[in-house]
C-alpha positions as CSV (number, residue, x, y, z in Angstrom):
1,X,0.0,0.0,0.0
2,X,1.4,3.4,-1.1
3,X,2.0,5.9,1.7
4,X,3.3,9.5,2.0
5,X,6.7,8.0,2.5
6,X,6.4,6.3,-0.8
7,X,5.7,9.7,-2.4
8,X,8.6,11.4,-0.7
9,X,11.1,8.7,-1.8
10,X,9.5,8.4,-5.3
11,X,9.4,4.6,-4.7
12,X,6.3,4.3,-7.0
13,X,8.6,4.9,-9.9
14,X,10.4,1.7,-9.1
15,X,13.9,3.2,-9.2
16,X,16.6,1.1,-7.6
17,X,18.4,2.2,-4.4
18,X,21.6,2.8,-6.3
19,X,19.7,5.3,-8.6
20,X,18.0,7.2,-5.8
21,X,19.1,9.8,-3.2
22,X,16.7,11.8,-1.1
23,X,16.8,13.8,2.1
24,X,14.2,15.7,4.2
25,X,16.3,18.8,4.8
26,X,13.8,21.6,5.7
27,X,11.9,22.4,8.8
28,X,8.8,23.1,6.6
29,X,8.7,19.4,5.7
30,X,9.9,19.9,2.1
31,X,11.8,16.9,0.8
32,X,14.5,17.0,-2.0
33,X,15.4,13.9,-4.1
34,X,17.4,13.2,-7.2
35,X,16.5,10.3,-9.4
36,X,18.6,9.0,-12.3
37,X,18.0,6.1,-14.7
38,X,20.5,5.4,-17.5
39,X,18.3,2.9,-19.4
40,X,15.4,3.6,-21.7
41,X,12.0,2.0,-21.5
42,X,11.8,2.0,-17.7
43,X,8.1,1.4,-18.0
44,X,4.9,2.3,-16.1
45,X,4.9,3.7,-12.6
46,X,3.1,2.1,-9.6
47,X,0.2,3.9,-7.9
48,X,1.3,6.7,-5.6
49,X,-0.5,7.7,-2.3
50,X,-3.2,10.3,-2.3
51,X,-2.2,13.1,0.0
52,X,-2.3,16.9,0.4
53,X,1.1,17.6,-1.3
54,X,2.7,18.5,-4.6
55,X,5.6,17.0,-6.5
56,X,7.6,19.7,-8.3
57,X,9.9,17.8,-10.8
58,X,12.8,19.6,-12.4
59,X,14.5,17.9,-15.3
60,X,18.3,17.9,-15.3
61,X,18.3,16.2,-18.8
62,X,15.7,16.0,-21.5
63,X,13.0,13.5,-20.7
64,X,10.3,11.8,-22.7
65,X,7.3,9.9,-21.4
66,X,3.6,9.3,-21.3
67,X,1.3,10.6,-18.6
68,X,-2.2,9.9,-17.2
69,X,-4.2,12.1,-14.8
70,X,-7.2,10.5,-13.0
71,X,-7.3,7.8,-15.7
72,X,-7.2,10.2,-18.7
73,X,-4.2,10.6,-21.0
74,X,-2.5,13.9,-20.7
75,X,-0.8,15.3,-23.9
76,X,2.9,15.9,-23.3
77,X,6.0,16.8,-25.2
78,X,9.6,16.3,-24.4
79,X,10.4,17.8,-21.0
80,X,13.6,19.9,-21.5
81,X,16.5,20.1,-19.2
82,X,15.9,23.0,-16.8
83,X,12.1,22.8,-17.0
84,X,9.8,21.7,-14.2
85,X,6.4,20.2,-13.9
86,X,3.9,20.1,-11.0
87,X,1.8,17.1,-9.9
88,X,-0.9,17.5,-7.3
89,X,-0.9,14.3,-5.2
90,X,-4.6,14.8,-4.4
91,X,-5.1,13.5,-7.9
92,X,-4.1,10.1,-9.4
93,X,-1.1,10.2,-11.7
94,X,0.4,7.4,-13.7
95,X,3.5,7.6,-16.0
96,X,5.1,5.5,-18.6
97,X,8.8,6.4,-18.5
98,X,10.2,6.0,-22.0
99,X,13.5,7.7,-22.0
100,X,16.5,7.9,-19.7
101,X,16.0,10.5,-17.0
102,X,17.8,12.6,-14.4
103,X,15.7,14.9,-12.3
104,X,15.4,16.7,-9.0
105,X,12.1,16.3,-7.2
106,X,10.6,18.5,-4.5
107,X,7.9,16.9,-2.3
108,X,6.0,19.8,-1.0
109,X,3.2,19.2,1.6
110,X,0.4,21.8,1.6
111,X,1.4,22.6,5.1
112,X,4.8,23.9,3.7
113,X,3.0,26.9,2.3
114,X,2.2,28.2,5.8
115,X,1.0,31.8,5.1
116,X,2.4,33.2,8.3
117,X,5.8,31.5,8.2
118,X,6.3,32.6,4.6
119,X,4.8,36.0,5.1
120,X,2.2,35.4,2.4
121,X,-0.9,37.5,1.9
122,X,-3.1,34.4,1.3
123,X,-2.9,30.7,1.9
124,X,-1.9,28.4,-1.0
125,X,-4.1,25.5,-2.0
126,X,-2.8,24.8,-5.5
127,X,0.0,25.6,-7.9
128,X,-1.2,27.0,-11.2
129,X,0.8,24.9,-13.7
130,X,-1.3,23.0,-16.2
131,X,-1.1,19.2,-16.1
132,X,1.7,17.9,-18.3
133,X,3.1,21.3,-19.0
134,X,6.8,21.9,-18.3
135,X,7.8,25.4,-17.3
136,X,11.2,27.1,-17.6
137,X,11.8,29.4,-14.6
138,X,15.4,30.6,-14.0
139,X,14.7,31.2,-10.3
140,X,13.5,27.6,-9.7
141,X,16.4,26.3,-11.9
142,X,19.0,28.3,-10.0
143,X,17.7,27.5,-6.5
144,X,17.6,23.8,-7.4
145,X,21.1,24.0,-8.7
146,X,22.2,25.4,-5.4
147,X,20.7,22.4,-3.6
148,X,22.0,19.8,-6.0
149,X,25.2,19.1,-4.2
150,X,23.3,18.8,-0.9
151,X,21.3,15.8,-2.2
152,X,24.6,14.0,-3.0
153,X,26.0,14.5,0.5
154,X,23.4,15.9,2.8
155,X,25.5,15.1,5.9
156,X,28.0,17.7,4.6
157,X,25.6,20.4,3.7
158,X,25.0,23.4,5.9
159,X,21.5,23.2,7.3
160,X,21.3,27.0,7.5
161,X,22.1,27.2,3.8
162,X,19.7,24.6,2.7
163,X,16.9,26.0,4.9
164,X,17.3,29.4,3.4
165,X,17.4,28.1,-0.2
166,X,14.4,25.9,0.3
167,X,12.4,28.6,2.0
168,X,13.3,30.9,-0.9
169,X,12.0,28.2,-3.3
170,X,8.7,27.9,-1.3
171,X,8.2,31.6,-1.3
172,X,8.9,31.8,-5.1
173,X,6.5,28.9,-5.9
174,X,3.8,30.4,-3.6
175,X,4.0,34.0,-5.0
176,X,4.6,33.1,-8.6
177,X,2.3,30.1,-9.0
178,X,0.3,29.7,-5.8
179,X,-3.5,30.2,-5.7
180,X,-6.3,29.7,-3.2
181,X,-9.1,27.4,-3.9
182,X,-12.6,29.0,-4.0
183,X,-14.6,28.5,-0.8
184,X,-16.4,25.3,-1.3
185,X,-20.2,25.3,-1.3
186,X,-21.5,23.8,1.9
187,X,-23.9,21.0,1.4
188,X,-26.3,21.1,4.3
189,X,-23.4,20.8,6.8
190,X,-21.8,17.9,4.9
191,X,-19.0,17.6,2.3
192,X,-19.4,18.6,-1.3
193,X,-19.4,15.6,-3.6
194,X,-15.8,16.1,-4.8
195,X,-14.7,16.5,-1.2
196,X,-16.5,13.3,-0.1
197,X,-15.0,11.4,-3.0
198,X,-11.5,12.7,-2.2
199,X,-11.8,11.9,1.5
200,X,-13.2,8.4,1.0
201,X,-10.6,7.5,-1.6
202,X,-7.8,8.7,0.6
203,X,-9.1,6.7,3.6
204,X,-9.7,3.6,1.5
205,X,-6.2,3.7,0.0
206,X,-4.7,4.0,3.5
207,X,-5.9,1.0,5.4
208,X,-2.8,1.2,7.7
209,X,-4.0,4.7,8.9
210,X,-0.8,6.5,8.2
211,X,-2.5,9.6,6.9
212,X,-3.7,12.0,9.6
213,X,-7.1,13.7,9.7
214,X,-5.2,17.0,9.2
215,X,-3.8,15.6,5.9
216,X,-7.2,14.5,4.6
217,X,-8.9,17.7,5.7
218,X,-6.2,19.8,4.0
219,X,-6.7,17.9,0.8
220,X,-10.3,18.9,1.0
221,X,-9.5,22.5,1.7
222,X,-11.1,22.3,5.2
223,X,-10.0,22.6,8.9
224,X,-9.8,19.3,10.8
225,X,-12.7,20.2,13.1
226,X,-15.1,21.1,10.2
227,X,-14.0,18.1,8.2
228,X,-14.8,15.6,10.9
229,X,-18.3,17.1,11.5
230,X,-19.0,17.3,7.7
231,X,-17.8,13.8,7.0
232,X,-20.1,12.4,9.7
233,X,-23.1,14.4,8.2
234,X,-22.3,13.0,4.7
235,X,-21.6,9.3,5.7
236,X,-23.3,8.9,9.0
237,X,-19.9,7.9,10.6
238,X,-16.9,9.8,11.8
239,X,-13.8,9.1,9.7
240,X,-12.2,6.5,12.0
241,X,-15.4,4.5,12.1
242,X,-15.8,4.7,8.4
243,X,-12.2,3.4,8.0
244,X,-13.0,0.5,10.3
245,X,-15.9,-0.5,8.2
246,X,-13.7,-0.3,5.1
247,X,-11.1,-2.5,6.7
248,X,-13.8,-5.1,7.5
249,X,-15.1,-5.0,3.9
250,X,-11.6,-5.7,2.6
251,X,-11.1,-8.4,5.2
252,X,-14.3,-10.1,4.0
253,X,-13.0,-10.2,0.5
254,X,-9.7,-11.7,1.6
255,X,-11.4,-14.2,3.9
256,X,-13.7,-15.3,1.0
257,X,-10.9,-15.5,-1.5
258,X,-7.9,-16.9,0.3
259,X,-6.7,-19.3,2.9
260,X,-4.4,-16.8,4.5
261,X,-4.0,-17.0,8.3
262,X,-6.4,-14.7,10.2
263,X,-3.4,-12.9,11.7
264,X,-2.1,-12.2,8.2
265,X,-5.5,-10.9,7.1
266,X,-5.6,-8.7,10.2
267,X,-2.2,-7.2,9.5
268,X,-2.9,-6.6,5.8
269,X,-6.2,-4.8,6.6
270,X,-4.7,-2.4,9.1
271,X,-5.7,-4.0,12.4
272,X,-3.4,-3.8,15.4
273,X,-3.5,-7.6,15.9
274,X,-5.8,-10.6,15.5
275,X,-7.7,-9.8,18.7
276,X,-8.4,-6.3,17.6
277,X,-9.5,-7.7,14.2
278,X,-11.9,-10.1,15.8
279,X,-13.5,-7.5,18.0
280,X,-14.1,-5.0,15.3
281,X,-15.2,-7.7,12.7
282,X,-17.7,-9.1,15.2
283,X,-19.1,-5.7,16.0
284,X,-19.6,-4.7,12.4
285,X,-20.3,-8.1,10.7
286,X,-22.1,-9.8,13.5
287,X,-19.9,-12.9,13.3
288,X,-16.2,-13.6,14.0
289,X,-13.8,-13.8,11.1
290,X,-13.4,-17.5,11.5
291,X,-17.2,-18.0,11.4
292,X,-17.5,-15.8,8.3
293,X,-14.8,-17.8,6.5
294,X,-16.4,-21.1,7.4
295,X,-19.5,-20.0,5.4
296,X,-18.0,-17.8,2.7
297,X,-14.3,-18.9,2.5
298,X,-12.6,-21.2,0.0
299,X,-13.1,-24.2,2.4
300,X,-16.7,-23.3,3.1
């Protein structure tokens, strides 16, 4: 299951350890990585995690590939060296990496654009760079160049220097490309349809519960307190109870379709242990996991 850590390390691109270097170097939570691949035809990426964050990818060499956004093909051209693209991790992206590549990547959580810390006039909810479009910006290129050596030997880099450069990058991205989302229409105290879809997809994709309510609320453009109340209005359940039901639904599918040990099913579905799995499953399904499998499972 993809997680925010997968996004930060770019693991969903299936790049070997020897081709990957990354380091979280900034107090804001921004993460810098450099990925290189000397072979062509690397192939399709794995799914990434949905989260309230952006990927800003700067090409250090010309790159060619195919791109899909939320299941739809995005027209692209060759991304030139020195150009960057933006990917909003609240949407689903898939790539087919055709050419060799060498790029710097900046994993930027929404929380990095703290309006007070960056002395911004408005909060930033999105970066206005069209999907699949690469932008040449000498400020971004020069700031990235200043950080390049730090990704190779982060233990030798001056933290004061990298902090200042990365903060300068955040301010530039926010002031040059940042925008605020329109205030969403309230739906009788609940979530708007797009917000509900976003929230339930993020919860369903994170059975291990690694994402915080703050992350999901931010992706919906809401405060945590309002999000919890609105989610319950829309679904009849608070987020953690909804996630428990989703875990049980997935567990039912695994129990009916495999002979895996109950402890393995519990672990795969995000339960703390088999005892926790049994208690929650019994409360929601009305039977224990073992009883359910005896009727619905492969041996039933």
